[in-house]
All heavy atoms as an XYZ file, in Angstrom:
976
protein
N     107.766     95.500     90.762
C     108.276     96.033     92.007
C     107.331     97.101     92.533
O     106.730     97.845     91.772
C     109.658     96.635     91.805
C     110.170     97.398     93.028
S     111.713     98.246     92.764
C     112.816     96.859     92.835
N     107.214     97.157     93.840
C     106.410     98.187     94.508
C     107.366     99.042     95.319
O     107.970     98.587     96.267
C     105.380     97.530     95.433
C     104.393     98.502     96.018
C     103.147     98.641     95.460
C     104.707     99.252     97.136
C     102.210     99.531     95.986
C     103.800    100.144     97.675
C     102.549    100.284     97.094
N     107.507    100.311     94.938
C     108.379    101.246     95.657
C     107.524    102.053     96.622
O     106.518    102.659     96.223
C     109.128    102.182     94.691
C     109.933    103.213     95.465
C     110.037    101.383     93.762
N     107.915    102.052     97.858
C     107.245    102.805     98.911
C     108.042    104.071     99.181
O     109.048    104.037     99.874
C     107.166    101.935    100.189
C     106.766    102.735    101.407
O     106.060    103.729    101.311
N     107.236    102.296    102.559
N     107.597    105.194     98.597
C     108.238    106.483     98.831
C     107.379    107.237     99.835
O     106.433    107.957     99.483
C     108.382    107.270     97.531
C     109.009    108.660     97.637
C     110.452    108.572     98.149
C     108.975    109.382     96.297
N     107.669    106.996    101.106
C     106.890    107.618    102.175
C     107.728    107.616    103.447
O     108.859    107.146    103.445
C     105.579    106.858    102.419
O     105.820    105.630    103.111
N     107.145    108.146    104.512
C     107.813    108.104    105.826
C     107.313    106.928    106.664
O     107.469    106.937    107.878
C     107.543    109.421    106.571
C     108.335    110.564    105.975
O     109.517    110.426    105.677
N     107.693    111.685    105.790
N     106.693    105.951    106.002
C     106.118    104.798    106.701
C     106.738    103.522    106.145
O     106.227    102.944    105.182
C     104.590    104.775    106.543
C     103.953    106.059    106.978
N     103.754    106.372    108.295
C     103.500    107.119    106.259
C     103.194    107.564    108.373
N     103.048    108.049    107.164
N     107.869    103.065    106.740
C     108.529    101.854    106.241
C     107.573    100.665    106.194
O     106.713    100.508    107.073
C     109.650    101.622    107.259
C     109.880    102.969    107.895
C     108.539    103.646    107.891
N     107.749     99.850    105.188
C     106.859     98.700    104.985
C     106.910     97.701    106.139
O     105.952     96.950    106.333
C     107.174     98.005    103.661
O     108.518     97.540    103.644
N     107.955     97.713    106.908
C     108.031     96.783    108.056
C     106.935     97.045    109.071
O     106.574     96.164    109.845
C     109.402     96.819    108.723
C     109.708     98.135    109.419
C     111.122     98.228    109.969
O     112.012     97.546    109.453
O     111.319     98.996    110.922
N     106.348     98.223    109.067
C     105.273     98.560    109.987
C     103.889     98.426    109.374
O     102.885     98.724    110.031
N     103.797     97.986    108.120
C     102.518     97.859    107.441
C     101.754     96.641    107.942
O     102.333     95.657    108.425
C     102.729     97.709    105.943
C     103.187     98.935    105.237
C     103.467    100.162    105.772
C     103.436     99.061    103.853
N     103.868    101.024    104.800
C     103.863    100.373    103.597
C     103.365     98.176    102.774
C     104.189    100.836    102.326
C     103.691     98.630    101.527
C     104.088     99.944    101.298
N     100.460     96.671    107.744
C      99.607     95.536    108.088
C      99.851     94.396    107.084
O     100.388     94.611    105.982
C      98.136     95.928    108.021
O      97.752     96.217    106.678
N      99.442     93.218    107.465
C      99.539     92.055    106.576
C      98.795     92.317    105.284
O      99.292     91.973    104.193
C      98.965     90.812    107.282
O      99.661     90.618    108.507
C      99.082     89.590    106.416
N      97.632     92.934    105.372
C      96.822     93.212    104.180
C      97.545     94.155    103.213
O      97.522     93.933    102.003
C      95.461     93.824    104.566
C      94.563     92.899    105.355
C      94.880     92.885    106.857
O      95.597     93.778    107.348
O      94.406     91.963    107.528
N      98.178     95.195    103.752
C      98.871     96.145    102.903
C     100.084     95.496    102.230
O     100.327     95.696    101.047
C      99.286     97.390    103.677
C      99.819     98.496    102.788
C      99.982     99.827    103.506
O      99.688     99.954    104.676
N     100.427    100.832    102.786
N     100.822     94.699    102.989
C     101.975     94.008    102.410
C     101.549     93.045    101.314
O     102.197     92.931    100.281
C     102.755     93.265    103.497
C     103.604     94.143    104.399
C     104.130     93.324    105.586
C     104.762     94.761    103.638
N     100.455     92.342    101.557
C      99.952     91.386    100.557
C      99.544     92.112     99.274
O      99.877     91.665     98.174
C      98.764     90.624    101.134
C      98.186     89.583    100.216
C      97.024     88.837    100.872
C      96.375     87.871     99.914
N      95.202     87.227    100.488
N      98.841     93.218     99.412
C      98.388     93.982     98.234
C      99.591     94.546     97.470
O      99.645     94.483     96.243
C      97.439     95.100     98.661
C      96.756     95.802     97.522
C      95.774     94.922     96.768
O      95.261     93.930     97.317
O      95.530     95.248     95.583
N     100.560     95.116     98.182
C     101.762     95.667     97.530
C     102.571     94.548     96.867
O     103.146     94.733     95.782
C     102.618     96.423     98.537
N     102.598     93.391     97.519
C     103.357     92.260     97.002
C     102.855     91.710     95.685
O     103.569     90.981     94.997
N     101.652     92.097     95.276
C     101.119     91.655     93.986
C     101.971     92.207     92.835
O     101.908     91.686     91.720
C      99.681     92.114     93.822
C      98.702     91.381     94.723
C      97.286     91.886     94.513
C      96.300     91.169     95.425
N      94.925     91.690     95.240
N     102.740     93.255     93.109
C     103.591     93.868     92.084
C     105.029     93.365     92.143
O     105.866     93.828     91.398
C     103.552     95.397     92.232
C     102.173     95.943     92.041
C     101.373     96.254     93.132
C     101.652     96.151     90.767
C     100.095     96.752     92.957
C     100.363     96.636     90.588
C      99.593     96.936     91.694
O      98.325     97.425     91.520
N     105.317     92.471     93.051
C     106.676     91.976     93.216
C     107.223     92.403     94.561
O     106.477     92.628     95.516
N     108.519     92.526     94.619
C     109.162     92.916     95.873
C     108.802     94.339     96.264
O     108.533     95.183     95.423
C     110.671     92.750     95.781
O     111.171     93.531     94.729
N     108.795     94.584     97.576
C     108.512     95.913     98.109
C     109.831     96.548     98.544
O     110.582     95.930     99.310
C     107.533     95.842     99.304
C     107.312     97.230     99.897
C     106.222     95.203     98.877
N     110.111     97.736     98.035
C     111.342     98.444     98.355
C     110.991     99.772     98.977
O     110.182    100.529     98.424
C     112.199     98.658     97.075
C     113.392     99.518     97.369
C     112.614     97.326     96.483
N     111.573    100.057    100.128
C     111.355    101.326    100.821
C     112.393    102.349    100.379
O     113.598    102.052    100.401
C     111.478    101.154    102.338
C     110.373    100.307    102.925
O     109.219    100.412    102.471
O     110.660     99.530    103.862
N     111.923    103.515     99.993
C     112.808    104.660     99.736
C     112.269    105.783    100.613
O     111.096    106.161    100.496
C     112.832    105.056     98.261
C     113.453    103.937     97.423
C     113.579    106.369     98.074
C     113.529    104.205     95.932
N     113.105    106.296    101.486
C     112.660    107.308    102.442
C     112.221    108.592    101.745
O     112.885    109.076    100.837
C     113.778    107.617    103.433
N     111.102    109.118    102.192
C     110.607    110.405    101.681
C     111.586    111.477    102.198
O     111.992    111.441    103.347
C     109.189    110.665    102.222
C     108.457    111.696    101.446
C     107.663    111.345    100.366
C     108.566    113.035    101.770
C     106.968    112.302     99.639
C     107.886    114.008    101.048
C     107.082    113.638     99.980
N     111.948    112.428    101.346
C     112.915    113.444    101.780
C     112.327    114.427    102.782
O     111.127    114.666    102.796
C     113.288    114.154    100.487
C     112.060    114.029     99.645
C     111.492    112.658     99.979
N     113.185    114.995    103.579
C     112.783    116.094    104.449
C     112.684    117.348    103.577
O     113.666    117.741    102.954
C     113.832    116.311    105.557
C     113.900    115.176    106.543
C     112.614    115.033    107.320
O     111.995    116.010    107.729
N     112.191    113.797    107.525
N     111.514    117.926    103.506
C     111.306    119.121    102.715
C     111.240    120.297    103.670
O     110.305    120.430    104.455
C     110.021    119.031    101.867
C     109.822    120.299    101.046
C     110.052    117.794    100.963
N     112.252    121.137    103.618
C     112.323    122.313    104.496
C     111.153    123.240    104.185
O     110.819    123.472    103.032
C     113.651    123.036    104.265
C     113.926    124.103    105.292
O     113.072    125.019    105.471
O     114.992    124.064    105.921
N     110.548    123.780    105.222
C     109.409    124.693    105.031
C     109.803    125.939    104.248
O     108.946    126.593    103.674
C     108.807    125.110    106.381
O     109.832    125.745    107.177
C     108.243    123.931    107.122
N     111.078    126.259    104.230
C     111.541    127.430    103.510
C     112.036    127.116    102.094
O     112.509    127.987    101.385
C     112.642    128.125    104.311
C     112.115    128.631    105.660
C     113.103    129.486    106.366
C     112.657    130.007    107.711
N     111.453    129.541    108.316
N     111.919    125.849    101.694
C     112.362    125.447    100.348
C     111.551    126.158     99.280
O     110.324    126.229     99.366
C     112.216    123.939    100.147
O     113.149    123.245    100.940
N     112.262    126.641     98.273
C     111.605    127.251     97.128
C     111.388    126.207     96.046
O     111.740    125.033     96.197
N     110.827    126.662     94.962
C     110.492    125.782     93.847
C     111.714    125.019     93.324
O     111.645    123.811     93.057
C     109.865    126.597     92.721
O     109.340    125.766     91.738
N     112.831    125.690     93.184
C     114.033    125.068     92.644
C     114.555    123.967     93.577
O     114.954    122.899     93.131
C     115.110    126.129     92.407
C     116.266    125.612     91.562
C     117.208    126.725     91.138
O     116.717    127.771     90.653
O     118.415    126.537     91.316
N     114.545    124.230     94.879
C     115.019    123.219     95.838
C     114.119    121.989     95.825
O     114.598    120.852     95.895
C     115.081    123.786     97.268
C     116.174    124.800     97.509
C     115.739    126.244     97.269
O     114.604    126.486     96.875
O     116.577    127.145     97.472
N     112.822    122.218     95.724
C     111.901    121.074     95.675
C     112.113    120.296     94.387
O     112.147    119.058     94.393
C     110.433    121.534     95.838
C     110.239    122.062     97.278
C     109.475    120.388     95.560
C     108.888    122.682     97.532
N     112.292    120.990     93.271
C     112.562    120.301     92.010
C     113.828    119.461     92.096
O     113.879    118.338     91.593
C     112.679    121.300     90.854
C     111.322    121.816     90.422
O     110.281    121.244     90.734
N     111.346    122.940     89.705
N     114.860    119.979     92.762
C     116.111    119.235     92.941
C     115.861    117.960     93.758
O     116.402    116.887     93.446
C     117.180    120.086     93.619
C     117.722    121.196     92.720
O     117.498    121.144     91.486
O     118.354    122.128     93.255
N     115.034    118.059     94.817
C     114.710    116.888     95.622
C     113.948    115.856     94.788
O     114.212    114.645     94.882
C     113.852    117.278     96.827
C     114.519    117.996     97.980
C     113.480    118.465     98.990
C     115.555    117.099     98.644
N     113.024    116.317     93.967
C     112.243    115.418     93.113
C     113.161    114.678     92.156
O     113.085    113.458     92.016
C     111.146    116.194     92.347
C     110.521    115.330     91.250
C     110.071    116.666     93.320
N     114.061    115.401     91.495
C     114.972    114.774     90.530
C     115.858    113.762     91.239
O     116.086    112.636     90.746
C     115.811    115.835     89.785
C     116.949    115.192     88.994
C     114.909    116.659     88.874
N     116.377    114.120     92.410
C     117.232    113.188     93.164
C     116.495    111.905     93.539
O     117.026    110.796     93.371
N     115.270    112.031     94.035
C     114.505    110.839     94.411
C     114.057    110.058     93.184
O     114.012    108.835     93.199
C     113.292    111.209     95.275
C     113.670    111.549     96.697
C     114.270    110.326     97.416
C     114.779    110.707     98.787
N     115.299    109.546     99.537
N     113.743    110.763     92.091
C     113.387    110.076     90.861
C     114.564    109.194     90.396
O     114.371    108.051     89.994
C     112.976    111.049     89.753
C     112.763    110.340     88.452
C     111.594    109.614     88.228
C     113.741    110.337     87.463
C     111.406    108.910     87.038
C     113.569    109.632     86.287
C     112.401    108.919     86.075
O     112.234    108.213     84.910
N     115.768    109.743     90.458
C     116.954    108.972     90.061
C     117.116    107.727     90.945
O     117.476    106.647     90.465
C     118.201    109.839     90.081
C     118.202    110.875     88.973
O     117.527    110.724     87.954
N     118.930    111.959     89.171
N     116.857    107.897     92.245
C     116.940    106.759     93.175
C     115.885    105.704     92.841
O     116.172    104.503     92.831
C     116.751    107.295     94.598
C     117.131    106.318     95.685
C     117.056    106.937     97.073
O     117.077    108.177     97.228
O     116.954    106.146     98.024
N     114.687    106.139     92.545
C     113.605    105.226     92.161
C     113.959    104.508     90.856
O     113.807    103.289     90.741
C     112.269    105.973     92.034
C     111.787    106.441     93.408
C     111.207    105.109     91.344
C     110.666    107.467     93.354
N     114.425    105.257     89.883
C     114.796    104.679     88.584
C     115.858    103.607     88.732
O     115.776    102.562     88.092
C     115.292    105.763     87.629
O     114.258    106.635     87.305
N     116.835    103.862     89.572
C     117.890    102.874     89.811
C     117.330    101.610     90.441
O     117.679    100.490     90.048
C     118.977    103.442     90.723
O     119.677    104.461     90.080
N     116.438    101.770     91.417
C     115.831    100.615     92.073
C     115.010     99.813     91.081
O     115.079     98.569     91.060
C     114.943    101.063     93.243
N     114.242    100.473     90.238
C     113.408     99.779     89.245
C     114.274     99.067     88.206
O     113.976     97.938     87.809
C     112.464    100.751     88.557
C     111.405    101.409     89.456
C     110.597    102.428     88.648
C     110.496    100.393     90.094
N     115.353     99.702     87.777
C     116.239     99.103     86.778
C     116.941     97.870     87.309
O     117.143     96.893     86.591
C     117.258    100.121     86.304
N     117.298     97.889     88.598
C     117.998     96.755     89.206
C     117.145     95.490     89.204
O     117.668     94.394     89.062
C     118.422     97.079     90.646
C     119.579     98.061     90.695
O     120.242     98.270     89.662
O     119.826     98.610     91.801
N     115.845     95.637     89.360
C     114.964     94.482     89.433
C     114.471     94.034     88.065
O     114.225     92.872     87.843
C     113.757     94.760     90.348
C     114.129     94.955     91.797
C     114.562     93.638     92.406
C     114.859     93.843     93.877
N     115.362     92.651     94.518
N     114.294     94.987     87.159
C     113.833     94.654     85.814
C     112.427     94.072     85.753
O     112.115     93.319     84.839
N     111.568     94.394     86.728
C     110.205     93.899     86.719
C     109.411     94.528     85.571
O     109.662     95.657     85.178
C     109.488     94.220     88.055
C     110.088     93.450     89.228
O     110.751     92.433     88.987
O     109.856     93.876     90.374
N     108.434     93.787     85.071
C     107.606     94.295     83.981
C     106.550     95.281     84.493
O     106.129     96.187     83.788
C     106.939     93.141     83.253
C     107.938     92.300     82.497
C     107.271     91.172     81.753
C     108.360     90.344     81.067
N     107.843     89.182     80.414
N     106.089     95.075     85.724
C     105.089     95.964     86.309
C     105.717     96.673     87.492
O     106.259     96.018     88.389
C     103.854     95.177     86.776
C     103.223     94.432     85.610
C     102.844     96.104     87.438
C     102.086     93.520     85.985
N     105.666     97.980     87.473
C     106.219     98.766     88.565
C     105.191     99.768     89.059
O     104.441    100.346     88.270
C     107.481     99.521     88.111
C     108.585     98.571     87.738
O     109.005     97.758     88.541
N     109.060     98.670     86.512
N     105.179     99.943     90.372
C     104.270    100.880     91.006
C     105.051    101.652     92.059
O     105.877    101.065     92.762
C     103.094    100.142     91.683
C     102.221    101.112     92.465
C     102.274     99.398     90.665
N     104.773    102.948     92.163
C     105.393    103.754     93.205
C     104.277    104.380     94.035
O     103.399    105.057     93.494
C     106.307    104.861     92.611
C     106.937    105.689     93.735
C     107.393    104.256     91.714
N     104.322    104.117     95.347
C     103.406    104.777     96.269
C     104.110    106.037     96.742
O     105.214    105.962     97.281
C     103.073    103.890     97.462
C     102.054    104.562     98.390
S     101.671    103.596     99.852
C     103.089    104.022    100.896
N     103.484    107.199     96.531
C     104.078    108.472     96.913
C     103.151    109.139     97.929
O     101.996    109.422     97.610
C     104.278    109.409     95.703
C     104.998    110.676     96.131
C     105.018    108.699     94.583
N     103.666    109.377     99.131
C     102.885    110.024    100.178
C     103.806    110.865    101.036
O     104.782    110.357    101.574
C     102.179    108.982    101.045
C     101.141    108.205    100.302
C     100.362    107.253    101.182
O     100.779    107.002    102.324
O      99.326    106.787    100.727
N     103.461    112.137    101.159
C     104.260    113.028    101.981
C     103.912    114.479    101.693
O     102.784    114.781    101.287
N     104.853    115.366    101.868
C     104.672    116.801    101.664
C     104.008    117.028    100.307
O     104.392    116.452     99.310
C     106.038    117.505    101.761
C     105.968    119.007    101.890
C     105.842    119.735    100.562
O     106.229    119.162     99.509
O     105.368    120.864    100.558
N     102.982    117.872    100.300
C     102.086    117.964     99.164
C     102.720    118.445     97.862
O     102.447    117.877     96.802
C     100.895    118.867     99.504
C     100.021    118.290    100.579
C      99.859    118.988    101.772
C      99.372    117.098    100.413
C      99.056    118.453    102.778
C      98.571    116.559    101.412
C      98.406    117.258    102.599
N     103.532    119.489     97.905
C     104.098    120.018     96.663
C     105.099    119.024     96.072
O     105.086    118.748     94.867
C     104.752    121.404     96.884
C     105.469    121.882     95.637
C     103.685    122.413     97.324
N     105.952    118.454     96.918
C     106.878    117.421     96.449
C     106.095    116.261     95.846
O     106.442    115.758     94.755
C     107.769    116.922     97.586
C     108.680    115.808     97.172
C     109.972    116.064     96.770
C     108.244    114.482     97.163
C     110.824    115.032     96.361
C     109.069    113.445     96.762
C     110.360    113.735     96.354
N     105.067    115.802     96.550
C     104.272    114.675     96.081
C     103.658    114.969     94.714
O     103.740    114.147     93.804
C     103.177    114.308     97.100
O     103.814    113.846     98.300
C     102.250    113.234     96.576
N     103.072    116.159     94.571
C     102.460    116.529     93.297
C     103.507    116.472     92.160
O     103.246    115.904     91.090
C     101.858    117.922     93.400
C     101.345    118.426     92.070
C     100.112    118.005     91.577
C     102.098    119.304     91.299
C      99.634    118.440     90.345
C     101.633    119.739     90.068
C     100.406    119.313     89.598
O      99.959    119.752     88.371
N     104.637    117.062     92.408
C     105.682    117.104     91.357
C     106.238    115.717     91.066
O     106.496    115.388     89.897
C     106.781    118.085     91.747
C     106.277    119.512     91.733
C     107.317    120.507     92.105
N     106.715    121.838     92.196
C     107.383    122.919     92.474
N     108.694    122.872     92.676
N     106.771    124.096     92.544
N     106.426    114.908     92.097
C     106.948    113.558     91.883
C     105.942    112.705     91.118
O     106.299    111.996     90.170
C     107.299    112.893     93.218
C     107.791    111.457     93.068
S     109.249    111.256     92.015
C     110.515    111.851     93.136
N     104.681    112.774     91.506
C     103.652    111.993     90.814
C     103.557    112.438     89.354
O     103.465    111.600     88.454
C     102.286    112.124     91.541
C     101.158    111.575     90.679
C     102.331    111.425     92.889
N     103.605    113.737     89.122
C     103.560    114.237     87.740
C     104.720    113.686     86.924
O     104.521    113.210     85.784
C     103.591    115.785     87.737
O     102.451    116.261     88.463
C     103.577    116.337     86.337
N     105.918    113.710     87.454
C     107.100    113.193     86.760
C     106.986    111.693     86.504
O     107.224    111.223     85.383
C     108.370    113.503     87.556
C     109.679    112.976     86.971
C     109.938    113.519     85.575
C     110.841    113.319     87.909
N     106.593    110.932     87.531
C     106.488    109.481     87.358
C     105.439    109.137     86.298
O     105.664    108.263     85.447
C     106.140    108.823     88.687
C     107.250    108.838     89.744
C     106.710    108.439     91.104
C     108.404    107.919     89.329
N     104.314    109.826     86.319
C     103.274    109.562     85.322
C     103.752    109.929     83.908
O     103.450    109.213     82.961
C     101.996    110.302     85.698
C     101.299    109.686     86.930
C     100.079    110.443     87.361
C      98.903    110.231     86.489
N      98.270    108.929     86.509
N     104.527    111.018     83.785
C     105.092    111.383     82.483
C     106.003    110.291     81.960
O     106.105    110.095     80.751
C     105.875    112.696     82.585
C     105.006    113.930     82.700
C     105.820    115.189     82.967
O     107.060    115.127     83.099
O     105.184    116.274     83.071
N     106.656    109.576     82.870
C     107.568    108.500     82.497
C     106.854    107.165     82.361
O     107.470    106.135     82.128
C     108.688    108.366     83.550
C     109.518    109.616     83.735
C     110.325    109.944     82.505
C     111.217    111.151     82.763
N     112.029    111.506     81.596
N     105.521    107.164     82.521
C     104.739    105.950     82.341
C     104.755    105.009     83.534
O     104.459    103.817     83.378
N     105.103    105.511     84.705
C     105.160    104.688     85.905
C     103.896    104.897     86.725
O     103.540    106.028     87.064
C     106.421    105.026     86.744
C     107.675    104.754     85.907
C     106.441    104.206     88.041
C     108.953    105.266     86.530
N     103.218    103.816     87.030
C     101.980    103.874     87.810
C     102.285    104.382     89.208
O     103.225    103.944     89.858
C     101.342    102.481     87.885
C     100.031    102.435     88.620
C      99.440    101.028     88.543
C      98.120    100.968     89.261
N      97.477     99.643     89.095
N     101.468    105.328     89.697
C     101.647    105.879     91.026
C     100.352    105.716     91.810
O      99.251    105.870     91.267
C     102.024    107.375     90.964
O     101.038    108.087     90.241
C     103.381    107.572     90.312
N     100.508    105.412     93.096
C      99.351    105.186     93.951
C      99.550    105.836     95.317
O     100.658    106.220     95.688
C      99.097    103.665     94.161
C      98.799    102.970     92.853
C     100.252    103.003     94.889
N      98.442    105.916     96.036
C      98.434    106.315     97.452
C      97.668    105.242     98.197
O      96.787    104.596     97.641
C      97.759    107.663     97.629
N      98.018    105.047     99.461
C      97.276    104.103    100.283
C      95.951    104.716    100.697
O      95.870    105.911    100.985
C      98.094    103.729    101.525
N      94.919    103.910    100.709
C      93.607    104.331    101.167
C      93.405    103.738    102.550
O      93.634    102.541    102.752
C      92.502    103.831    100.202
C      91.122    104.202    100.721
C      92.733    104.362     98.794
N      93.014    104.571    103.483
C      92.828    104.088    104.851
C      91.486    104.560    105.414
O      90.960    105.590    105.013
C      93.938    104.572    105.806
O      93.983    105.997    105.801
C      95.305    104.026    105.401
N      90.985    103.758    106.325
C      89.807    104.143    107.093
C      90.331    104.662    108.422
O      91.139    103.999    109.082
C      88.875    102.933    107.313
C      87.699    103.315    108.203
C      88.410    102.357    105.987
N      89.904    105.850    108.803
C      90.375    106.439    110.059
C      89.249    106.467    111.067
O      88.172    106.976    110.800
C      90.900    107.850    109.830
C      91.493    108.470    111.072
C      92.077    109.803    110.786
N      91.037    110.814    110.914
C      91.272    112.112    110.979
N      92.493    112.564    110.857
N      90.282    112.964    111.110
N      89.536    105.886    112.216
C      88.590    105.916    113.333
C      89.244    106.746    114.432
O      90.393    106.503    114.783
C      88.323    104.509    113.844
C      87.709    103.576    112.820
C      87.646    102.139    113.316
O      87.571    101.918    114.539
O      87.696    101.259    112.452
N      88.520    107.721    114.953
C      89.080    108.560    116.013
C      88.184    108.568    117.238
O      86.977    108.373    117.154
C      89.270    110.015    115.539
O      88.013    110.548    115.176
C      90.232    110.103    114.385
N      88.831    108.757    118.349
C      88.092    108.951    119.596
C      88.838    109.992    120.401
O      90.021    110.266    120.180
C      87.991    107.627    120.381
O      89.279    107.174    120.750
N      88.116    110.612    121.324
C      88.717    111.631    122.183
C      88.467    111.265    123.629
O      87.394    110.786    123.974
C      88.121    113.007    121.873
C      88.462    113.502    120.483
C      87.895    114.884    120.189
O      87.162    115.443    121.037
O      88.189    115.403    119.110
N      89.505    111.490    124.425
C      89.407    111.220    125.857
C      89.794    112.484    126.619
O      90.888    113.018    126.440
C      90.366    110.098    126.271
C      90.080    108.770    125.634
C      91.133    107.716    125.995
O      92.095    108.026    126.737
O      91.017    106.582    125.500
N      88.893    112.945    127.454
C      89.201    114.119    128.260
C      90.175    113.697    129.366
O      89.974    112.697    130.042
C      87.929    114.714    128.878
C      88.169    116.046    129.544
C      86.882    116.762    129.850
C      87.218    118.137    130.394
N      86.041    118.950    130.575
N      91.225    114.456    129.527
C      92.260    114.169    130.508
C      91.959    114.887    131.820
O      91.236    115.880    131.838
C      93.627    114.594    129.959
C      93.997    113.925    128.629
C      94.087    112.435    128.739
O      94.881    111.908    129.494
N      93.221    111.727    128.013
N      92.555    114.406    132.936
C      92.317    115.029    134.235
C      92.659    116.527    134.274
O      92.018    117.281    135.006
C      93.222    114.245    135.179
C      93.420    112.925    134.521
C      93.377    113.210    133.046
N      93.630    116.932    133.444
C      94.017    118.365    133.458
C      93.125    119.209    132.544
O      93.360    120.398    132.361
C      95.483    118.512    133.068
C      95.767    118.106    131.619
O      94.830    117.667    130.907
O      96.931    118.225    131.193
N      92.091    118.608    131.937
C      91.185    119.327    131.061
C      91.546    119.251    129.588
O      90.738    119.648    128.730
N      92.742    118.783    129.279
C      93.120    118.661    127.875
C      92.398    117.456    127.263
O      91.802    116.635    127.973
C      94.641    118.489    127.744
O      95.050    117.281    128.346
N      92.447    117.367    125.960
C      91.789    116.263    125.257
C      92.841    115.466    124.503
O      93.646    116.022    123.760
C      90.722    116.798    124.279
C      90.113    115.659    123.478
C      89.634    117.558    125.023
N      92.820    114.176    124.716
C      93.736    113.262    124.014
C      92.944    112.652    122.866
O      91.891    112.053    123.068
C      94.234    112.173    124.956
C      95.146    111.169    124.331
C      95.604    110.154    125.378
C      96.505    109.105    124.807
N      96.900    108.140    125.833
N      93.458    112.826    121.661
C      92.802    112.291    120.475
C      93.530    111.024    120.049
O      94.762    111.028    119.932
C      92.814    113.315    119.341
C      91.977    112.927    118.160
C      91.913    114.088    117.184
C      90.805    113.880    116.211
N      90.648    115.036    115.321
N      92.796    109.967    119.816
C      93.373    108.689    119.406
C      92.842    108.359    118.015
O      91.633    108.394    117.788
C      93.010    107.581    120.400
C      93.551    107.911    121.783
C      93.558    106.228    119.914
C      93.047    107.011    122.885
N      93.763    108.070    117.087
C      93.368    107.728    115.727
C      93.852    106.328    115.397
O      94.983    105.960    115.715
C      93.982    108.702    114.717
O      93.490    109.998    114.920
N      92.995    105.570    114.763
C      93.332    104.218    114.300
C      93.133    104.208    112.792
O      92.071    104.615    112.294
C      92.429    103.167    114.946
C      92.667    101.781    114.443
C      91.663    100.801    115.050
C      91.845     99.435    114.416
N      90.770     98.519    114.808
N      94.164    103.805    112.051
C      94.094    103.751    110.601
C      94.095    102.296    110.162
O      94.938    101.512    110.585
C      95.291    104.482    109.976
C      95.302    105.951    110.270
C      95.930    106.455    111.388
C      94.680    106.831    109.414
C      95.939    107.818    111.670
C      94.684    108.194    109.671
C      95.313    108.687    110.796
N      93.152    101.947    109.294
C      93.062    100.592    108.748
C      93.214    100.677    107.233
O      92.481    101.404    106.572
C      91.732     99.949    109.107
O      91.558     99.901    110.502
N      94.134     99.894    106.696
C      94.387     99.879    105.263
C      93.156     99.364    104.502
O      92.532     98.390    104.908
C      95.595     98.976    104.959
C      95.890     98.801    103.520
C      96.457     99.829    102.784
C      95.585     97.620    102.870
C      96.716     99.665    101.431
C      95.860     97.451    101.521
C      96.421     98.477    100.801
N      92.850    100.048    103.379
C      91.679     99.643    102.590
C      91.989     99.681    101.095
O      91.107     99.937    100.278
C      90.491    100.565    102.921
C      89.181     99.985    102.451
O      89.047     98.745    102.364
O      88.252    100.785    102.162
N      93.247     99.471    100.727
C      93.615     99.382     99.326
C      94.530    100.522     98.879
O      94.938    101.364     99.655
N      94.837    100.487     97.590
C      95.631    101.543     96.968
C      94.778    102.224     95.920
O      93.946    101.586     95.266
C      96.897    100.978     96.304
C      97.897    100.418     97.268
C      98.117     99.052     97.354
C      98.617    101.250     98.099
C      99.028     98.530     98.251
C      99.533    100.752     98.998
C      99.744     99.387     99.073
N      94.959    103.522     95.763
C      94.229    104.291     94.760
C      95.224    104.967     93.860
O      96.159    105.637     94.320
C      93.357    105.341     95.475
C      92.506    106.169     94.520
C      91.580    107.121     95.253
N      90.598    106.358     96.030
C      90.168    106.700     97.243
N      90.647    107.772     97.842
N      89.266    105.976     97.863
N      94.985    104.821     92.548
C      95.909    105.401     91.561
C      95.699    106.920     91.482
O      94.575    107.411     91.544
C      95.695    104.763     90.194
C      96.754    105.148     89.193
C      96.734    104.303     87.939
O      95.971    103.323     87.865
O      97.510    104.626     87.024
N      96.815    107.642     91.377
C      96.755    109.090     91.172
C      96.247    109.366     89.777
O      96.475    108.645     88.848
C      98.146    109.712     91.326
C      98.587    109.934     92.758
C      99.454    109.032     93.365
C      98.187    111.041     93.469
C      99.904    109.236     94.665
C      98.607    111.248     94.765
C      99.489    110.351     95.349
O      99.912    110.559     96.640
């Protein structure tokens, strides 16, 4: 199973990204939590434990031999979640993307920045 713990539901992924994630079995989306900017260490730990329990339940339901969790989001939560998953022997990855940007000067003098992201694989934490 491939668990997508991010704010980017798999329904919006490219064909290439879905194909690569599908090598691990079914793809399951678990929403990344909203981490309040004022959250302290204990609150973040509570969020990590709650999401870990949700991930564990999803993995247990499928019983796949190979499991991968993609974790992408707020940095401190991500670090703690990846650390916990790795301690439990669960492979964790991040999506690798190529970013192309361009800037267009607007009539009012502001600049509009356009970014295009292209999937280029997964990288293990």
